[in-house]
Each structure stands twice: as structure tokens, then as C-alpha cells.
PyMOL Python script that loads the backbone (N, CA, C, O; Angstrom):
from pymol import cmd

cmd.read_pdbstr("""\
ATOM      1  N   MET A   1     204.853   9.545 301.439  1.00  0.00           N
ATOM      2  CA  MET A   1     204.980   8.490 301.646  1.00  0.00           C
ATOM      3  C   MET A   1     205.896   7.765 300.341  1.00  0.00           C
ATOM      4  O   MET A   1     205.623   8.150 299.204  1.00  0.00           O
ATOM      5  N   SER A   2     206.666   7.020 300.471  1.00  0.00           N
ATOM      6  CA  SER A   2     207.420   6.549 299.231  1.00  0.00           C
ATOM      7  C   SER A   2     206.583   5.600 298.475  1.00  0.00           C
ATOM      8  O   SER A   2     205.692   4.922 298.987  1.00  0.00           O
ATOM      9  N   SER A   3     206.929   5.586 297.175  1.00  0.00           N
ATOM     10  CA  SER A   3     206.198   4.989 296.174  1.00  0.00           C
ATOM     11  C   SER A   3     205.946   3.583 296.400  1.00  0.00           C
ATOM     12  O   SER A   3     204.944   3.020 295.959  1.00  0.00           O
ATOM     13  N   PHE A   4     206.997   2.910 297.200  1.00  0.00           N
ATOM     14  CA  PHE A   4     207.111   1.229 297.423  1.00  0.00           C
ATOM     15  C   PHE A   4     205.767   1.210 298.767  1.00  0.00           C
ATOM     16  O   PHE A   4     204.983   0.264 298.840  1.00  0.00           O
ATOM     17  N   VAL A   5     205.723   2.104 299.490  1.00  0.00           N
ATOM     18  CA  VAL A   5     204.876   1.836 300.435  1.00  0.00           C
ATOM     19  C   VAL A   5     203.361   1.886 299.930  1.00  0.00           C
ATOM     20  O   VAL A   5     202.445   1.266 300.470  1.00  0.00           O
ATOM     21  N   ILE A   6     203.225   2.768 298.744  1.00  0.00           N
ATOM     22  CA  ILE A   6     201.826   2.965 298.308  1.00  0.00           C
ATOM     23  C   ILE A   6     201.533   1.821 297.249  1.00  0.00           C
ATOM     24  O   ILE A   6     200.440   1.257 297.199  1.00  0.00           O
ATOM     25  N   ILE A   7     202.400   1.575 296.559  1.00  0.00           N
ATOM     26  CA  ILE A   7     202.070   0.266 295.917  1.00  0.00           C
ATOM     27  C   ILE A   7     201.852  -1.055 296.606  1.00  0.00           C
ATOM     28  O   ILE A   7     201.150  -1.979 296.196  1.00  0.00           O
ATOM     29  N   ALA A   8     202.636  -1.002 297.835  1.00  0.00           N
ATOM     30  CA  ALA A   8     202.246  -2.273 298.566  1.00  0.00           C
ATOM     31  C   ALA A   8     201.000  -2.270 299.230  1.00  0.00           C
ATOM     32  O   ALA A   8     200.393  -3.332 299.363  1.00  0.00           O
ATOM     33  N   MET A   9     200.593  -1.327 299.616  1.00  0.00           N
ATOM     34  CA  MET A   9     199.139  -0.788 300.214  1.00  0.00           C
ATOM     35  C   MET A   9     198.392  -1.231 299.173  1.00  0.00           C
ATOM     36  O   MET A   9     197.844  -2.297 299.455  1.00  0.00           O
ATOM     37  N   TYR A  10     198.112  -0.771 297.900  1.00  0.00           N
ATOM     38  CA  TYR A  10     197.648  -1.007 296.869  1.00  0.00           C
ATOM     39  C   TYR A  10     197.398  -2.421 296.440  1.00  0.00           C
ATOM     40  O   TYR A  10     196.299  -2.935 296.230  1.00  0.00           O
ATOM     41  N   ALA A  11     198.705  -3.029 296.332  1.00  0.00           N
ATOM     42  CA  ALA A  11     198.614  -4.544 296.167  1.00  0.00           C
ATOM     43  C   ALA A  11     197.991  -5.646 297.167  1.00  0.00           C
ATOM     44  O   ALA A  11     197.465  -6.705 296.825  1.00  0.00           O
ATOM     45  N   LEU A  12     198.186  -5.113 298.606  1.00  0.00           N
ATOM     46  CA  LEU A  12     197.579  -5.859 299.767  1.00  0.00           C
ATOM     47  C   LEU A  12     195.931  -5.514 299.780  1.00  0.00           C
ATOM     48  O   LEU A  12     195.093  -6.361 300.088  1.00  0.00           O
ATOM     49  N   PHE A  13     195.673  -4.418 299.475  1.00  0.00           N
ATOM     50  CA  PHE A  13     194.048  -4.010 299.158  1.00  0.00           C
ATOM     51  C   PHE A  13     193.574  -4.889 298.001  1.00  0.00           C
ATOM     52  O   PHE A  13     192.419  -5.259 298.212  1.00  0.00           O
ATOM     53  N   TRP A  14     194.067  -5.345 296.860  1.00  0.00           N
ATOM     54  CA  TRP A  14     193.590  -5.944 295.791  1.00  0.00           C
ATOM     55  C   TRP A  14     193.451  -7.356 296.398  1.00  0.00           C
ATOM     56  O   TRP A  14     192.348  -7.900 296.452  1.00  0.00           O
ATOM     57  N   MET A  15     194.573  -7.948 296.854  1.00  0.00           N
ATOM     58  CA  MET A  15     194.648  -9.208 297.359  1.00  0.00           C
ATOM     59  C   MET A  15     193.592  -9.687 298.264  1.00  0.00           C
ATOM     60  O   MET A  15     193.104 -10.810 298.145  1.00  0.00           O
ATOM     61  N   TRP A  16     193.145  -8.629 299.398  1.00  0.00           N
ATOM     62  CA  TRP A  16     191.844  -8.650 299.964  1.00  0.00           C
ATOM     63  C   TRP A  16     190.945  -8.896 299.287  1.00  0.00           C
ATOM     64  O   TRP A  16     190.214  -9.879 299.407  1.00  0.00           O
ATOM     65  N   PHE A  17     190.833  -7.708 298.160  1.00  0.00           N
ATOM     66  CA  PHE A  17     189.590  -7.694 297.871  1.00  0.00           C
ATOM     67  C   PHE A  17     189.153  -8.827 297.090  1.00  0.00           C
ATOM     68  O   PHE A  17     187.941  -8.987 296.941  1.00  0.00           O
ATOM     69  N   PHE A  18     190.092  -9.755 296.491  1.00  0.00           N
ATOM     70  CA  PHE A  18     189.819 -10.756 295.569  1.00  0.00           C
ATOM     71  C   PHE A  18     189.907 -12.101 296.407  1.00  0.00           C
ATOM     72  O   PHE A  18     189.830 -13.208 295.874  1.00  0.00           O
ATOM     73  N   GLY A  19     190.085 -11.889 297.850  1.00  0.00           N
ATOM     74  CA  GLY A  19     189.939 -13.056 298.714  1.00  0.00           C
ATOM     75  C   GLY A  19     191.198 -13.877 298.843  1.00  0.00           C
ATOM     76  O   GLY A  19     191.146 -15.092 299.036  1.00  0.00           O
ATOM     77  N   GLY A  20     192.741 -12.966 298.696  1.00  0.00           N
ATOM     78  CA  GLY A  20     193.750 -13.571 298.599  1.00  0.00           C
ATOM     79  C   GLY A  20     194.107 -14.005 300.221  1.00  0.00           C
ATOM     80  O   GLY A  20     195.076 -14.746 300.389  1.00  0.00           O
ATOM     81  N   PHE A  21     193.537 -13.670 301.088  1.00  0.00           N
ATOM     82  CA  PHE A  21     193.934 -14.016 302.377  1.00  0.00           C
ATOM     83  C   PHE A  21     192.737 -14.762 303.100  1.00  0.00           C
ATOM     84  O   PHE A  21     192.876 -15.014 304.296  1.00  0.00           O
ATOM     85  N   ALA A  22     191.833 -15.048 302.597  1.00  0.00           N
ATOM     86  CA  ALA A  22     190.644 -15.971 302.818  1.00  0.00           C
ATOM     87  C   ALA A  22     191.112 -17.358 302.673  1.00  0.00           C
ATOM     88  O   ALA A  22     191.665 -17.763 301.651  1.00  0.00           O
ATOM     89  N   PRO A  23     190.834 -18.227 303.929  1.00  0.00           N
ATOM     90  CA  PRO A  23     191.421 -19.749 303.708  1.00  0.00           C
ATOM     91  C   PRO A  23     190.278 -20.409 302.483  1.00  0.00           C
ATOM     92  O   PRO A  23     189.113 -20.156 302.175  1.00  0.00           O
ATOM     93  N   LYS A  24     191.106 -21.174 302.107  1.00  0.00           N
ATOM     94  CA  LYS A  24     190.686 -22.140 300.949  1.00  0.00           C
ATOM     95  C   LYS A  24     189.451 -23.081 301.669  1.00  0.00           C
ATOM     96  O   LYS A  24     189.775 -23.826 302.593  1.00  0.00           O
ATOM     97  N   LYS A  25     188.188 -23.032 301.270  1.00  0.00           N
ATOM     98  CA  LYS A  25     187.110 -24.005 301.755  1.00  0.00           C
ATOM     99  C   LYS A  25     187.519 -25.312 301.040  1.00  0.00           C
ATOM    100  O   LYS A  25     187.817 -25.389 299.848  1.00  0.00           O
ATOM    101  N   LYS A  26     187.492 -26.427 302.015  1.00  0.00           N
ATOM    102  CA  LYS A  26     187.327 -27.762 301.606  1.00  0.00           C
ATOM    103  C   LYS A  26     186.188 -28.192 300.872  1.00  0.00           C
ATOM    104  O   LYS A  26     185.130 -27.594 301.073  1.00  0.00           O
ATOM    105  N   PRO A  27     186.223 -29.109 300.071  1.00  0.00           N
ATOM    106  CA  PRO A  27     185.155 -29.381 299.397  1.00  0.00           C
ATOM    107  C   PRO A  27     184.238 -30.484 300.811  1.00  0.00           C
ATOM    108  O   PRO A  27     184.889 -30.937 301.753  1.00  0.00           O
ATOM    109  N   PRO A  28     183.106 -30.666 300.702  1.00  0.00           N
ATOM    110  CA  PRO A  28     182.511 -31.348 301.772  1.00  0.00           C
ATOM    111  C   PRO A  28     182.852 -32.705 301.397  1.00  0.00           C
ATOM    112  O   PRO A  28     182.914 -32.969 300.196  1.00  0.00           O
ATOM    113  N   ALA A  29     183.114 -33.732 302.387  1.00  0.00           N
ATOM    114  CA  ALA A  29     183.399 -35.041 302.571  1.00  0.00           C
ATOM    115  C   ALA A  29     182.214 -35.705 301.659  1.00  0.00           C
ATOM    116  O   ALA A  29     181.157 -35.074 301.667  1.00  0.00           O
ATOM    117  N   LYS A  30     182.245 -36.571 301.088  1.00  0.00           N
ATOM    118  CA  LYS A  30     181.309 -37.421 300.087  1.00  0.00           C
ATOM    119  C   LYS A  30     180.764 -38.393 301.372  1.00  0.00           C
ATOM    120  O   LYS A  30     181.557 -39.012 302.081  1.00  0.00           O
ATOM    121  N   LYS A  31     179.336 -38.434 301.557  1.00  0.00           N
ATOM    122  CA  LYS A  31     178.764 -39.085 302.240  1.00  0.00           C
ATOM    123  C   LYS A  31     179.045 -40.544 302.076  1.00  0.00           C
ATOM    124  O   LYS A  31     179.116 -40.940 300.913  1.00  0.00           O
ATOM    125  N   GLN A  32     179.224 -41.437 303.064  1.00  0.00           N
ATOM    126  CA  GLN A  32     179.345 -42.828 302.716  1.00  0.00           C
ATOM    127  C   GLN A  32     178.031 -43.519 303.320  1.00  0.00           C
ATOM    128  O   GLN A  32     177.421 -43.197 304.340  1.00  0.00           O
ATOM    129  N   SER A  33     177.785 -44.460 302.503  1.00  0.00           N
ATOM    130  CA  SER A  33     176.615 -45.728 302.830  1.00  0.00           C
ATOM    131  C   SER A  33     176.899 -46.174 304.010  1.00  0.00           C
ATOM    132  O   SER A  33     178.065 -46.101 304.399  1.00  0.00           O
ATOM    133  N   PRO A  34     175.978 -46.685 304.761  1.00  0.00           N
ATOM    134  CA  PRO A  34     175.995 -47.139 306.202  1.00  0.00           C
ATOM    135  C   PRO A  34     176.925 -48.358 305.970  1.00  0.00           C
ATOM    136  O   PRO A  34     177.863 -48.526 306.750  1.00  0.00           O
ATOM    137  N   GLU A  35     176.675 -49.400 304.724  1.00  0.00           N
ATOM    138  CA  GLU A  35     177.578 -50.362 304.574  1.00  0.00           C
ATOM    139  C   GLU A  35     178.979 -49.941 304.657  1.00  0.00           C
ATOM    140  O   GLU A  35     179.768 -50.506 305.414  1.00  0.00           O
ATOM    141  N   GLN A  36     179.335 -48.881 303.836  1.00  0.00           N
ATOM    142  CA  GLN A  36     180.687 -48.422 303.563  1.00  0.00           C
ATOM    143  C   GLN A  36     181.278 -48.190 305.193  1.00  0.00           C
ATOM    144  O   GLN A  36     182.343 -48.607 305.649  1.00  0.00           O
ATOM    145  N   GLU A  37     180.304 -47.452 305.835  1.00  0.00           N
ATOM    146  CA  GLU A  37     180.821 -47.180 307.597  1.00  0.00           C
ATOM    147  C   GLU A  37     180.866 -48.133 308.146  1.00  0.00           C
ATOM    148  O   GLU A  37     181.684 -48.134 309.067  1.00  0.00           O
ATOM    149  N   LEU A  38     180.310 -49.038 307.993  1.00  0.00           N
ATOM    150  CA  LEU A  38     180.585 -50.294 308.958  1.00  0.00           C
ATOM    151  C   LEU A  38     181.531 -51.131 308.640  1.00  0.00           C
ATOM    152  O   LEU A  38     182.014 -51.980 309.389  1.00  0.00           O
ATOM    153  N   ALA A  39     181.894 -50.862 307.246  1.00  0.00           N
ATOM    154  CA  ALA A  39     183.129 -51.961 306.942  1.00  0.00           C
ATOM    155  C   ALA A  39     183.993 -50.942 307.297  1.00  0.00           C
ATOM    156  O   ALA A  39     184.567 -51.462 308.253  1.00  0.00           O
ATOM    157  N   GLU A  40     184.501 -49.769 307.161  1.00  0.00           N
ATOM    158  CA  GLU A  40     185.571 -49.375 307.928  1.00  0.00           C
ATOM    159  C   GLU A  40     185.561 -49.171 309.171  1.00  0.00           C
ATOM    160  O   GLU A  40     186.674 -48.959 309.653  1.00  0.00           O
ATOM    161  N   ALA A  41     184.565 -49.156 309.975  1.00  0.00           N
ATOM    162  CA  ALA A  41     184.724 -49.471 311.454  1.00  0.00           C
ATOM    163  C   ALA A  41     184.890 -50.714 311.734  1.00  0.00           C
ATOM    164  O   ALA A  41     185.608 -50.898 312.717  1.00  0.00           O
ATOM    165  N   LEU A  42     184.402 -51.838 311.120  1.00  0.00           N
ATOM    166  CA  LEU A  42     185.085 -53.101 311.484  1.00  0.00           C
ATOM    167  C   LEU A  42     186.463 -53.373 311.103  1.00  0.00           C
ATOM    168  O   LEU A  42     187.173 -54.100 311.797  1.00  0.00           O
ATOM    169  N   SER A  43     186.934 -52.741 309.869  1.00  0.00           N
ATOM    170  CA  SER A  43     188.426 -52.914 309.510  1.00  0.00           C
ATOM    171  C   SER A  43     189.505 -52.271 310.679  1.00  0.00           C
ATOM    172  O   SER A  43     190.568 -52.842 310.921  1.00  0.00           O
ATOM    173  N   LYS A  44     189.187 -51.298 311.212  1.00  0.00           N
ATOM    174  CA  LYS A  44     189.724 -50.504 312.005  1.00  0.00           C
ATOM    175  C   LYS A  44     189.699 -51.397 313.305  1.00  0.00           C
ATOM    176  O   LYS A  44     190.761 -51.688 313.856  1.00  0.00           O
ATOM    177  N   TYR A  45     188.666 -51.766 313.719  1.00  0.00           N
ATOM    178  CA  TYR A  45     188.464 -52.771 315.116  1.00  0.00           C
ATOM    179  C   TYR A  45     189.322 -53.977 314.943  1.00  0.00           C
ATOM    180  O   TYR A  45     190.107 -54.253 315.851  1.00  0.00           O
ATOM    181  N   LEU A  46     189.263 -54.703 313.916  1.00  0.00           N
ATOM    182  CA  LEU A  46     190.015 -55.893 313.573  1.00  0.00           C
ATOM    183  C   LEU A  46     191.391 -55.628 313.722  1.00  0.00           C
ATOM    184  O   LEU A  46     192.145 -56.437 314.264  1.00  0.00           O
ATOM    185  N   ALA A  47     191.936 -54.040 313.064  1.00  0.00           N
ATOM    186  CA  ALA A  47     193.253 -53.822 313.228  1.00  0.00           C
ATOM    187  C   ALA A  47     193.938 -53.837 314.483  1.00  0.00           C
ATOM    188  O   ALA A  47     195.039 -54.345 314.697  1.00  0.00           O
ATOM    189  N   THR A  48     193.182 -53.224 315.318  1.00  0.00           N
ATOM    190  CA  THR A  48     193.446 -53.045 316.647  1.00  0.00           C
ATOM    191  C   THR A  48     193.576 -54.441 317.753  1.00  0.00           C
ATOM    192  O   THR A  48     194.084 -54.422 318.874  1.00  0.00           O
ATOM    193  N   LEU A  49     193.005 -55.516 317.106  1.00  0.00           N
ATOM    194  CA  LEU A  49     193.028 -56.902 317.880  1.00  0.00           C
ATOM    195  C   LEU A  49     194.325 -57.227 317.825  1.00  0.00           C
ATOM    196  O   LEU A  49     195.046 -57.056 316.843  1.00  0.00           O
ATOM    197  N   LYS A  50     194.756 -57.855 319.211  1.00  0.00           N
ATOM    198  CA  LYS A  50     196.046 -58.770 318.935  1.00  0.00           C
ATOM    199  C   LYS A  50     196.063 -59.962 318.342  1.00  0.00           C
ATOM    200  O   LYS A  50     195.263 -60.815 318.725  1.00  0.00           O
ATOM    201  N   LYS A  51     196.745 -60.169 317.564  1.00  0.00           N
ATOM    202  CA  LYS A  51     196.828 -61.510 317.096  1.00  0.00           C
ATOM    203  C   LYS A  51     197.786 -62.340 317.864  1.00  0.00           C
ATOM    204  O   LYS A  51     198.717 -61.850 318.502  1.00  0.00           O
ATOM    205  N   PRO A  52     197.507 -63.749 317.779  1.00  0.00           N
ATOM    206  CA  PRO A  52     198.093 -64.639 318.555  1.00  0.00           C
ATOM    207  C   PRO A  52     199.777 -64.889 318.297  1.00  0.00           C
ATOM    208  O   PRO A  52     200.520 -65.372 319.151  1.00  0.00           O
ATOM    209  N   GLY A  53     200.180 -64.481 317.023  1.00  0.00           N
ATOM    210  CA  GLY A  53     201.802 -64.509 316.938  1.00  0.00           C
ATOM    211  C   GLY A  53     202.533 -63.141 317.278  1.00  0.00           C
ATOM    212  O   GLY A  53     203.702 -62.837 317.038  1.00  0.00           O
ATOM    213  N   ASP A  54     201.404 -62.291 317.986  1.00  0.00           N
ATOM    214  CA  ASP A  54     202.130 -61.256 318.604  1.00  0.00           C
ATOM    215  C   ASP A  54     202.540 -61.233 319.986  1.00  0.00           C
ATOM    216  O   ASP A  54     203.236 -60.280 320.338  1.00  0.00           O
ATOM    217  N   ALA A  55     202.256 -62.046 320.765  1.00  0.00           N
ATOM    218  CA  ALA A  55     202.101 -62.215 321.905  1.00  0.00           C
ATOM    219  C   ALA A  55     203.517 -62.706 322.402  1.00  0.00           C
ATOM    220  O   ALA A  55     203.953 -63.752 321.919  1.00  0.00           O
ATOM    221  N   LYS A  56     204.272 -62.009 323.348  1.00  0.00           N
ATOM    222  CA  LYS A  56     205.640 -62.215 323.681  1.00  0.00           C
ATOM    223  C   LYS A  56     205.903 -62.891 325.222  1.00  0.00           C
ATOM    224  O   LYS A  56     207.049 -63.111 325.613  1.00  0.00           O
TER     225      LYS A  56
END
""", "prot")
cmd.dss("prot")
cmd.show_as("cartoon", "prot")
cmd.util.cbc("prot")
cmd.orient("prot")
């Protein structure tokens, strides 16, 4: 085997060993209080309503 192939295999092994190929875990989302969840849902709902000025 050529030295390049051996070096490449060695590098890939160490990348695998130290987690180079593992997907990064996202930190868990911060839990919202019920009031915050309600406020967010209400603001999304109100944004979807048609406004009187939008009618054509």
C-alpha cells in the first residue's frame, strides 16, 4: 500500500474515534411556561386572521 493510503486510513480512524463523524447534538430547547406558550399561540393565530384592509 502506498503511504498516502495508510496515512488517510489512520486519519479517518482517529476522526471516527474522537467523534469526527458523529452529528452534533443540539441542546434541549428551553421549556416555556404555559403563559409564554399561550402568548405565542395567540400571536400566531392573530397573525393569520384577515384584516379589514386586506379585502379586495
